[in-house]
Structure formats: structure tokens, C-alpha cells
C-alpha positions in Angstrom: -6.7 -31.4 53.5 -4.6 -33.7 51.1 -2.4 -31.9 49.1 -0.7 -33.2 46.1 1.9 -30.6 45.3 4.2 -27.7 46.7 2.3 -24.8 45.3 -0.8 -26.3 46.5 1.0 -26.9 49.7 2.3 -22.9 49.9 -0.8 -21.4 49.3 -2.2 -23.4 52.1 0.0 -22.6 54.8 0.0 -19.1 57.5 3.5 -17.4 56.6 5.3 -18.8 58.9 5.3 -22.1 61.2 6.8 -25.5 61.8 6.1 -27.8 59.6 6.6 -31.9 60.8 7.5 -34.8 58.4 6.4 -38.3 58.7 7.7 -41.4 57.7 5.1 -43.9 57.9 6.2 -47.4 58.4 4.2 -50.6 59.5 6.1 -50.4 62.8 7.2 -47.3 63.5 6.6 -43.7 62.6 9.5 -41.5 61.9 8.9 -37.6 62.7 10.8 -34.7 61.7 10.4 -31.1 62.4 11.6 -27.6 60.5 11.9 -24.1 61.6 9.1 -21.8 61.1 11.0 -20.4 58.3 10.8 -23.6 56.1 14.8 -23.5 56.0 16.6 -26.9 57.6 14.8 -30.1 58.5 15.6 -32.5 61.3 15.3 -35.9 62.7 12.7 -35.3 65.8 11.8 -38.7 67.1 10.7 -42.1 66.0 7.1 -43.6 67.5 6.6 -47.3 68.0 2.7 -47.5 66.3 0.5 -48.6 68.8 -3.5 -48.2 68.1 -3.9 -45.2 65.4 -6.1 -42.7 68.1 -2.9 -43.3 70.2 -0.5 -42.7 67.5 -2.1 -39.8 66.3 -2.5 -38.1 70.1 1.3 -38.6 70.5 1.8 -37.1 66.9 -1.0 -34.0 67.9 1.1 -33.4 70.9 4.5 -33.0 69.3 2.7 -30.6 66.5 1.1 -28.4 69.0 4.4 -28.3 71.5 6.4 -26.9 68.5 3.7 -24.8 67.4 3.6 -26.9 63.8 1.2 -25.7 61.2 1.1 -28.8 58.5 2.4 -32.2 57.7 4.5 -33.5 54.8 4.0 -37.4 54.8 6.0 -39.3 52.8 4.3 -40.8 49.9 5.4 -44.1 49.4 5.3 -44.5 45.2 6.2 -47.7 43.4 9.6 -47.5 41.7 7.8 -47.5 38.5 5.3 -44.5 40.2 2.7 -46.4 40.2 0.7 -46.6 43.8 0.8 -50.0 45.3 -0.6 -50.8 48.8 1.6 -48.7 50.6 -0.2 -46.3 49.0 -3.5 -47.1 50.1 -2.5 -47.7 54.2 -0.5 -43.9 53.7 -3.8 -42.5 52.3 -6.0 -43.9 55.6 -3.3 -43.1 57.9 -3.6 -39.3 55.9 -7.7 -39.7 55.8 -8.0 -40.7 59.9 -5.3 -37.8 60.6 -7.7 -35.3 59.4 -10.7 -36.4 60.8 -9.0 -35.4 64.2 -7.4 -32.3 63.1 -7.4 -29.6 59.7 -4.4 -29.4 58.8 -2.8 -28.8 55.6 -1.3 -32.3 54.8 1.2 -32.7 51.6 1.5 -36.2 50.0 5.7 -36.2 48.9 7.1 -38.9 47.0 9.5 -41.3 49.5 11.1 -43.3 47.0 14.2 -44.0 48.2 14.5 -42.1 51.2 15.0 -44.9 53.4 18.1 -46.0 51.6 19.8 -42.7 50.7 19.2 -41.9 54.8 21.0 -45.5 55.5 23.6 -45.1 52.8 24.5 -41.6 54.5 24.9 -42.4 57.8 27.4 -45.4 56.7 29.4 -43.4 54.8 29.5 -40.0 56.7 28.9 -41.1 60.0 30.2 -44.9 60.3 27.0 -46.1 62.5 26.6 -49.4 62.8 23.4 -51.7 62.2 22.0 -51.1 65.4 22.4 -47.3 65.8 21.1 -46.9 61.9 18.0 -48.7 62.9 17.4 -46.8 66.1 17.8 -43.3 64.0 17.1 -44.1 60.5 13.0 -43.5 60.5 13.6 -40.2 61.8 16.1 -39.1 59.3 14.2 -40.6 56.5 11.6 -38.2 57.6 14.1 -35.4 57.7 14.4 -36.4 54.5 11.3 -36.1 53.3 11.0 -33.2 54.8 13.7 -31.2 53.8 13.0 -32.4 50.1 9.3 -30.4 50.5 10.9 -27.7 51.9 13.4 -27.2 49.0 10.2 -27.4 46.7 8.1 -24.9 49.1 11.3 -22.5 48.6 11.2 -22.6 44.8 7.6 -21.5 44.7 8.8 -18.1 45.0 7.7 -15.1 48.1 4.3 -16.7 48.3 5.8 -20.3 48.9 8.3 -19.6 51.1 11.7 -18.2 49.4 12.0 -15.4 51.3 10.5 -16.5 54.8 
């Protein structure tokens, strides 16, 4: 099921279990994971996209290895809040994922996530452009996931604050 707010996501999830965050690009898929108590998001890896069936199989294998119970997918709204072409592609990706496996999937506003992560990588870690390019997608996925985790925590006991 595709969800649009943290409250609905909290209601759809079991009490514990890792969540995966995804930053969907045209060529790559940044993946992040959080702890089963939904406190801290961490970059996991970046997959180079190929065919959807292969991408989905790789993603589900990673989810199975970590007993993940849900997905947070970056929702690439335009800066004015409207939905553009990237939203259409993201919606199609989400729908296709859910045809393979029914899992709670939250669409989470990702505006400026990659820019914020790149600035942090330069400012905090003094990373070169080449090192940033290799890590930015997974880090952006962690940024997206952390935003959703923070919103889940604000939902109260049913949504994760005492997990």
C-alpha cells in the first residue's frame, strides 16, 4: 500500500522492524536502512539500476537479509510543491514494487535532500567530488529515511516514540 503521511505509515507497520529508505534516480537507487526501533537511518549502498525485475530482486534480497518491514521512498516534488515527471516515474516504480511484494510504502518529500547531503559531505567531511559521487545516493536515502523516522517518532506511542 502506498501511503502519504507518517500517521498512516505508523498504523500500517508492525511494532518493530527495520525500514528501508530509497532515493530513486534514473541510473541509481540509493538505499538506507534504520534500526528495528526506528531511531537512526544509515546509508547502506547504491545500486546501479538495470531492469526493474533485477532491481526489485536485489532490493528485496537486501530487505529480507535485514528483516525490513517497510519502505520510505523519496517523493521528488518540484520546488513549488507540484508533481512533475519524476513523481510519475517514482509512482510507477512504487506501484511495480508493490505488485511484487505488499509492504507499507511511504512517499516522503525529498526536495533538496541530495543538495543537503552534498553540502554536508563537503563541509563536514571535506570529501572530493569523486568520493561524494560514489556515496551521495545512499546518503540521500538516509536523509530521506531519517526525516520519515523523525515524523514517525512524533506520532506518539503507536507511531514509534517508545520503540
